[in-house]
C-alpha positions in Angstrom: -15.2 0.1 -21.1 -14.3 -1.5 -17.8 -12.1 -4.5 -18.0 -12.9 -6.7 -15.0 -10.4 -9.1 -13.5 -11.5 -12.7 -13.2 -8.7 -14.9 -11.9 -9.5 -18.6 -11.5 -7.7 -20.4 -8.6 -5.9 -22.7 -11.0 -4.6 -20.1 -13.4 -2.7 -17.7 -11.2 0.1 -16.3 -13.3 2.8 -16.4 -10.7 1.9 -13.8 -8.3 -6.0 -5.2 5.0 -7.8 -4.9 11.7 -9.0 -0.8 10.6 -7.1 -0.8 7.7 -7.7 -4.3 8.7 -10.1 -3.9 11.6 -9.9 -2.6 15.2 -7.3 -3.3 17.9 -4.5 -1.8 19.9 -1.0 -0.8 18.9 1.8 1.6 19.5 0.9 5.2 19.3 4.3 6.7 19.8 5.9 8.6 16.9 9.2 7.6 15.5 12.0 9.8 16.6 13.4 10.1 13.0 13.8 13.6 11.7 11.2 14.6 9.2 12.7 15.6 5.9 11.4 17.0 2.7 11.3 14.8 -0.3 12.5 17.0 -3.2 12.4 14.1 -5.6 8.6 13.8 -5.2 8.2 17.5 -5.5 10.0 17.5 -8.8 7.5 15.0 -10.2 4.0 16.2 -9.3 0.9 14.4 -10.3 -0.3 15.7 -13.6 -3.0 14.8 -16.1 -0.5 14.0 -18.9 2.1 11.3 -19.6 0.5 8.8 -17.2 1.7 5.3 -16.6 4.9 5.8 -18.6 8.6 5.9 -17.7 10.7 8.9 -18.7 14.1 8.2 -20.3 15.7 9.2 -17.1 13.6 6.7 -15.1 14.5 4.0 -17.6 18.2 4.7 -17.2 17.8 4.6 -13.4 16.3 1.2 -13.5 12.6 1.9 -12.9 10.0 -0.5 -14.1 6.2 0.0 -14.5 4.0 -2.3 -12.4 0.9 -1.0 -14.2 0.8 -0.5 -18.0 -2.4 1.7 -17.8 -4.4 -0.7 -19.9 -4.9 -4.0 -18.2 -4.0 -6.0 -15.1 -1.0 -7.8 -16.6 1.5 -8.5 -13.9 -1.1 -8.8 -11.1 -3.4 -11.4 -9.6 -5.9 -11.7 -6.8 -4.3 -12.6 -3.5 -3.9 -16.4 -3.1 -5.5 -17.0 -6.5 -9.0 -16.1 -5.5 -11.6 -15.3 -8.2 -13.0 -11.7 -8.0 -14.3 -8.8 -10.1 -13.2 -6.2 -7.5 -10.5 -4.7 -9.6 -10.6 -3.1 -13.1 -8.2 -1.3 -15.4 -10.2 1.8 -16.1 -9.3 5.2 -17.6 -5.6 4.7 -16.9 -6.1 3.6 -13.3 -6.2 0.5 -11.2 -9.6 0.9 -9.7 -10.9 -1.1 -6.7 -14.7 -1.0 -7.1 -15.4 -1.4 -3.4 -18.8 -2.7 -2.1 -21.8 -1.4 -0.2 -21.1 -3.7 2.7 -17.5 -4.4 3.8 -17.5 -8.2 4.2 -14.0 -9.5 4.9 -14.7 -12.8 3.2 -15.5 -10.9 -0.1 -12.4 -8.8 -0.1 -9.8 -9.4 -2.8 -6.5 -7.7 -2.6 -4.6 -7.1 -5.9 -1.1 -8.7 -5.6 1.9 -8.3 -7.8 3.1 -11.4 -9.6 6.7 -10.6 -8.8 8.4 -10.3 -5.4 10.9 -7.6 -4.2 13.4 -7.4 -1.3 15.2 -4.0 -1.5 13.3 -1.4 -3.5 11.8 2.0 -4.0 8.1 1.9 -4.8 6.0 4.9 -6.1 2.4 5.4 -7.0 -0.3 8.1 -7.2 -3.6 7.3 -5.5 -6.9 8.7 -4.4 -9.6 7.3 -2.2 -13.4 7.7 -2.0 -15.1 9.6 0.9 -15.0 7.5 4.1 -12.7 5.1 2.3 -10.1 2.7 3.7 -7.3 0.9 2.0 -3.6 0.3 2.1 -0.4 -0.8 0.4 1.1 -3.9 1.9 4.7 -4.7 1.0 7.0 -7.7 1.7 3.8 -9.6 1.6 3.5 -13.4 1.6 0.7 -15.5 0.2 1.2 -18.1 3.0 -1.3 -16.3 5.3 -5.0 -16.0 5.2 -4.6 -12.2 4.5 -1.6 -10.2 3.2 -1.7 -7.8 6.2 -0.8 -10.7 8.5 2.5 -11.0 6.7 3.8 -7.7 5.6 3.9 -4.0 6.8 1.2 -1.7 5.6 1.3 1.9 4.3 -2.1 3.1 5.5 -4.5 4.8 3.1 -7.8 6.2 4.7 -10.1 9.2 4.7 -8.6 10.7 7.9 -11.3 13.4 8.2 -14.5 11.6 7.4 -14.0 8.0 8.3 -17.2 6.9 10.2 -15.3 5.4 13.1 -12.8 7.1 15.5 -9.3 6.6 14.3 -6.2 6.1 16.4 -3.1 8.0 15.2 -1.5 4.8 14.0 -4.5 4.3 11.7 -4.1 7.5 9.7 -2.8 8.0 6.2 1.0 7.4 5.8 1.3 5.4 9.0 3.2 2.2 9.4 -0.2 0.7 10.2 -0.7 -0.5 13.8 3.0 0.0 14.5 3.4 3.8 14.7 1.7 7.1 14.0 2.6 9.1 11.0 5.4 11.6 11.7 3.4 14.4 9.9 0.0 14.9 8.4 0.5 15.1 4.7 -2.6 13.7 2.9 -4.5 15.9 0.5 -8.3 16.3 0.8 -10.2 13.1 -0.1 -10.8 12.7 -3.8 -7.5 14.5 -4.7 -4.5 12.6 -6.0 -1.7 11.9 -3.6 1.9 10.8 -4.3 3.4 7.9 -2.2 6.9 6.6 -1.9 8.0 3.5 0.0 11.7 2.7 0.4 12.8 -0.6 1.7 16.5 -1.3 2.0 18.0 -4.0 4.2 15.1 -3.8 6.6 15.2 0.0 6.9 11.9 1.4 5.7 10.7 4.9 4.9 7.2 6.1 4.0 6.8 9.4 2.1 3.5 11.2 1.3 3.3 14.2 -1.0 7.0 15.0 -0.4 7.0 14.5 3.4 8.3 11.6 5.4 5.6 9.9 7.4 7.4 6.9 8.7 11.0 5.8 9.3 11.8 2.4 11.0 14.0 -0.6 11.1 12.3 -4.1 10.8 13.5 -6.2 13.7 14.8 -3.3 15.9 14.0 -3.3 19.6 11.4 -0.6 19.1 9.8 -2.5 16.2 9.7 -5.7 18.3 8.1 -3.9 21.2 5.4 -2.4 19.0 4.7 -5.8 17.5 4.6 -7.5 20.9 2.3 -4.9 22.5 -0.1 -4.2 19.6 -2.3 -5.7 16.9 0.3 -8.1 15.6 1.2 -9.8 18.8 -0.4 -13.0 17.7 0.6 -12.8 14.0 3.7 -14.8 14.3 4.9 -14.3 10.7 4.2 -10.6 10.5 7.3 -8.8 9.3 9.2 -12.1 8.7 9.1 -12.1 4.9 12.4 -10.8 3.5 11.3 -10.8 -0.2 7.6 -10.4 -0.9 4.8 -9.1 -3.0 3.3 -5.6 -3.4 -0.3 -5.9 -2.3 -3.0 -3.3 -3.0 -5.7 -3.7 -0.3 -9.4 -4.2 -1.0 -11.1 -3.1 2.2 -14.5 -2.6 0.7 -13.8 1.0 -0.4 -13.2 2.6 -3.8 -9.6 3.5 -4.4 -7.7 4.3 -7.5 -3.9 3.9 -8.3 -1.9 5.1 -11.3 1.8 5.6 -12.1 2.7 2.5 -10.2 6.4 1.9 -10.5 9.3 0.2 -8.7 13.1 0.3 -8.7 15.1 -2.5 -7.2 18.0 -1.3 -5.0 
């Protein structure tokens, strides 16, 4: 049975623009060398032992952000009330909607905040879908994407509008194109890693690095000043923030959501 999340404004437990709409941004690729992520290859997505930590992971300091059963540890962004998200069949499931109305969107936001960390999850998206993982997010803005960087999730091949390179899966959304194309066909499970350490950020997708950048670097500042975020004064300013799963009106599923503080 589906377990829908209803979160009243006054009972928040403590807790994307395309992914967030149209606009212009940097289309140049990062000059970082693309490396292979052997760690991710060693832990492929399987149909067993979901949403649990191995003894090794526990010893390394990993923590589950989703227990596979309910939405404990999460709330709707800024305490809104919504039934957009469910804990269903061992997944965090964004139900989406027939019409993508921004005022009806409801991101799922972690209660806790993180500064230096490695985040991992497995995810899949519906055909023509659009979503994202926003990190270092603040709840001081009208939308999470105005505060923190976004790891883009989208149906690269079938999305109904033309995509710029910086709008494709694995990109540092609106700041730089993915270094490589690494997404699996829509409907299949993908494995994502995001590493944030003292402002240095890496995106990994199915064992391949798709982004590598330094928050606040001259290149980063140039991309911000010339692109979509030029008027978002607080974008990238949060040093310690939430993990935010974007509701962009599309169905998307997450499982094996885990984090390790660095």
